C-alpha positions in Angstrom: -1.9 5.1 19.0 1.7 5.4 17.9 4.8 6.0 19.4 8.4 6.4 17.8 11.9 5.1 18.8 15.1 4.2 17.2 13.9 5.3 13.8 10.9 3.0 13.9 7.2 3.4 14.6 4.6 1.4 16.4 1.3 1.4 15.4 -1.7 -0.6 17.1 -4.0 -1.3 14.2 -7.7 -2.4 14.4 -8.2 -6.2 14.7 -4.8 -6.9 15.7 -3.6 -7.7 19.5 -0.3 -6.9 18.7 1.7 -3.6 17.8 3.1 -3.7 14.3 6.3 -1.9 13.9 6.8 0.0 10.6 10.5 0.3 9.9 11.0 3.9 8.1 14.4 2.7 7.0 12.6 0.4 4.8 10.1 2.8 3.2 7.5 2.9 5.6 5.8 6.3 6.8 3.7 7.2 9.8 2.9 10.6 11.3 -0.3 12.9 10.8 0.1 14.0 7.3 -1.7 12.2 4.2 -1.6 12.9 0.5 -5.5 12.2 0.7 -6.3 15.4 2.0 -5.7 16.9 -1.4 -4.9 13.8 -4.0 -5.9 10.3 -4.4 -3.5 7.3 -4.5 -2.6 8.8 -8.3 -2.5 5.1 -10.0 -2.8 6.9 -13.6 -0.1 9.3 -12.8 2.1 6.5 -11.4 1.4 3.9 -14.5 2.7 6.6 -16.9 5.6 7.6 -15.0 6.7 3.9 -14.8 6.0 3.6 -18.5 8.6 6.7 -19.3 11.3 5.8 -16.3 13.6 3.0 -16.4 13.2 0.5 -13.6 16.7 1.1 -12.2 16.4 4.9 -12.1 17.4 6.9 -9.4 14.9 9.1 -7.2 16.3 12.3 -9.1 15.7 10.8 -12.3 12.0 10.4 -11.5 11.7 14.1 -10.6 13.4 15.2 -13.7 11.3 13.2 -15.7 8.1 14.6 -14.0 9.1 17.9 -13.6 11.7 18.8 -16.5 10.5 16.3 -19.2 6.8 16.6 -18.0 5.9 12.9 -18.7 2.6 13.5 -17.0 1.7 16.4 -19.4 0.9 19.0 -16.5 0.4 22.4 -17.7 2.5 24.3 -15.4 6.0 24.1 -13.4 4.2 24.3 -10.3 1.6 21.4 -10.8 4.6 19.2 -12.3 6.4 19.8 -8.9 3.4 19.2 -6.8 2.8 16.2 -8.6 6.3 14.8 -8.1 6.2 15.5 -4.3 3.0 13.5 -3.9 4.1 10.6 -5.9 7.2 10.6 -3.5 5.2 10.9 -0.7 3.2 8.1 -1.8 5.5 5.7 -3.2 9.0 7.0 -2.2 10.3 6.7 -6.0 13.6 5.5 -4.2 15.0 2.2 -5.3 16.9 2.0 -2.0 13.6 1.4 -0.1 12.3 -2.1 -0.9 8.6 -1.1 -0.5 9.3 0.9 -3.8 11.8 -1.4 -5.5 9.7 -4.3 -5.0 6.7 -2.7 -6.3 8.4 -2.0 -9.6 9.9 -5.3 -9.6 6.4 -7.1 -9.4 4.9 -4.1 -11.9 6.0 -5.9 -15.1 5.1 -9.3 -14.2 1.0 -9.2 -14.0 -0.8 -6.1 -15.2 -3.8 -7.3 -13.3 -2.0 -7.1 -10.2 -1.1 -3.2 -10.6 -4.0 -1.6 -8.8 -3.5 -3.5 -5.6 0.0 -3.5 -5.9 0.1 0.3 -5.8 -2.5 0.7 -3.3 -0.6 -1.3 -0.9 2.5 0.5 -1.4 0.5 3.8 -0.9 -0.9 2.2 2.3 2.3 1.6 3.6 3.5 5.0 3.5 0.0 7.1 3.9 -1.2 6.7 7.4 -4.7 7.9 6.7 -5.3 5.5 3.8 -3.7 2.6 5.8 -6.0 3.4 8.9 -9.4 3.7 6.8 -8.7 0.5 4.6 -10.4 -1.9 7.3 -13.7 0.2 6.8 -14.0 -0.6 3.4 -12.7 -4.2 3.5 -15.5 -4.9 6.0 -18.1 -3.6 3.7 -20.1 -6.7 2.2 -19.5 -7.4 -1.5 -22.2 -5.8 -3.5 -23.3 -3.3 -0.9 -23.8 0.3 -1.7 -21.2 2.7 -0.2 -22.5 6.1 0.8 -20.0 9.0 0.5 -21.5 10.3 4.0 -20.6 7.0 5.7 -17.0 7.6 4.4 -16.8 11.1 6.0 -18.5 9.7 9.1 -15.5 7.0 9.4 -13.1 9.8 8.9 -14.6 12.1 11.6 -14.6 9.2 14.1 -11.1 8.2 13.7 -9.8 11.7 13.7 -12.3 13.9 15.8 -11.8 17.6 15.3 -9.1 17.2 12.5 -10.8 18.0 9.7 -13.0 21.2 8.8 -16.4 20.1 7.1 -15.0 21.1 3.4 -11.8 19.4 4.1 -13.7 16.3 5.4 -15.8 15.9 2.3 -13.1 16.3 -0.3 -10.8 13.8 1.9 -13.6 11.4 1.8 -14.0 11.6 -1.8 -10.1 11.3 -2.4 -10.1 8.1 -0.2 -13.4 6.6 -2.1 -11.5 7.4 -5.4 -8.5 5.4 -4.4 -10.6 2.7 -3.5 -12.3 2.6 -6.7 -8.7 2.7 -8.4 -7.5 -0.3 -6.4 -10.7 -2.1 -7.0 -12.7 -1.9 -3.9 -15.6 -0.2 -5.1 -17.0 0.2 -8.3 -19.3 3.0 -9.6 -18.9 6.7 -10.5 -21.8 8.1 -8.5 -23.4 5.1 -6.9 -20.6 3.0 -5.4 -20.8 -0.6 -4.5 -18.3 -2.8 -2.8 -16.5 -4.9 -5.0 -13.6 -7.8 -4.6 -10.2 -6.4 -5.8 -8.3 -8.4 -8.1 -5.6 -10.7 -6.0 -3.3 -12.7 -7.6 -0.1 -14.8 -6.6 2.1 -11.5 -7.1 -0.2 -9.6 -5.0 -0.1 -12.0 -2.1 3.6 -11.9 -2.5 3.8 -8.5 -1.9 1.4 -8.5 1.0 3.5 -11.3 2.6 6.6 -9.2 2.0 5.1 -6.1 3.6 4.3 -8.1 6.9 7.9 -9.9 6.7 9.5 -6.3 6.4 7.6 -5.5 9.6 9.1 -8.5 11.6 6.1 -10.9 11.3 7.4 -14.5 10.4 6.0 -18.0 9.8 2.2 -18.7 9.8 1.3 -15.1 11.4 2.2 -13.7 7.9 -0.8 -15.3 6.3 -3.3 -12.7 8.6 -1.3 -9.5 9.3 -2.8 -5.8 8.4 -1.3 -6.3 4.9 -3.0 -9.4 4.1 -6.4 -8.5 5.4 -6.4 -5.5 2.8 -6.9 -8.3 0.4 -10.0 -9.3 1.6 -9.4 -13.0 1.4 -9.3 -15.6 4.2 -5.8 -17.1 5.4 -6.4 -20.2 3.7 -7.3 -18.4 0.4 -3.9 -16.5 1.0 -2.3 -20.0 1.4 -3.2 -21.1 -1.5 -2.2 -18.0 -3.4 1.2 -18.0 -1.8 1.5 -21.7 -3.0 1.1 -20.7 -6.5 3.4 -17.6 -5.8 5.9 -20.4 -4.6 5.4 -22.5 -7.8 6.1 -19.7 -10.0 9.2 -18.6 -8.0 8.4 -15.5 -6.6 8.7 -16.8 -2.8 9.3 -20.0 -0.9 6.2 -21.2 0.8 6.3 -24.5 2.9 3.5 -25.7 5.1 3.7 -28.9 7.5 1.0 -29.1 9.4 0.8 -26.1 11.5 4.5 -25.3 10.8 4.7 -22.7 7.9 7.8 -21.1 6.5 7.7 -18.2 4.2 11.0 -16.5 2.8 11.9 -14.2 -0.2 15.1 -15.4 -1.8 17.1 -12.6 -3.7 14.4 -10.0 -3.2 16.2 -8.3 0.2 19.6 -7.1 0.9 21.1 -8.2 4.1 20.9 -4.9 5.8 17.1 -5.0 4.7 16.7 -8.7 6.0 18.4 -7.4 9.3 16.2 -4.2 9.5 13.4 -6.4 9.2 14.5 -8.7 12.0 15.0 -5.8 14.1 11.4 -4.7 13.6 10.2 -8.3 15.2 
């Protein structure tokens, strides 16, 4: 369920006893629309754009690169514009939004982390992808994943929303995004796998929780860290590694945990994240 107010959306997520506020000013998106009714998370396209566009580029620069310079190699002006629009919906492509700016910052640090970094950024902005992630995470590693099961899960979450053909194609797109992220392997017969989760991935996951107003030990177990398919203890170990590498500050003394991100957020963004609490 969701409600809006003051530019902030509240969503009650499965497995959480409290409502999570998603600050739109920081780059989160709510609502009923989803790119996955027509496309996937577009990891390949995002990677190509990042190769061709400077890290400090403006939103208009991304549009120019995709539409006018055709860095994605699309055959028509219509498909170029559509691809640019979908990438903006998924990732914002706006350095003024920390969700995107920090995605770009972490992108160059660890190539193995890129699929999950992109997935979490897309999930922060695509409500349907975000809502269905718990389904794939709950599947045991090694188990087969039937396309019909994915479609049935969508139909259960969104009764009467999809026509049969749209339901099938949306389920295929969601499954493709899960495969791109590393949750699934196989082209036809898909099986559940463990995505690559590195200290940088954990840093980004903790940051998403922080931007939503969560602090301290609770950051180790949020909707974002649960996407990683790791226990809070494993998340803590990876956070310790991230702290040693200088991506964040992680301090734990008994039951008291302090997690901060020096230099990663502006004063205004820190204020907006505190207002989400």
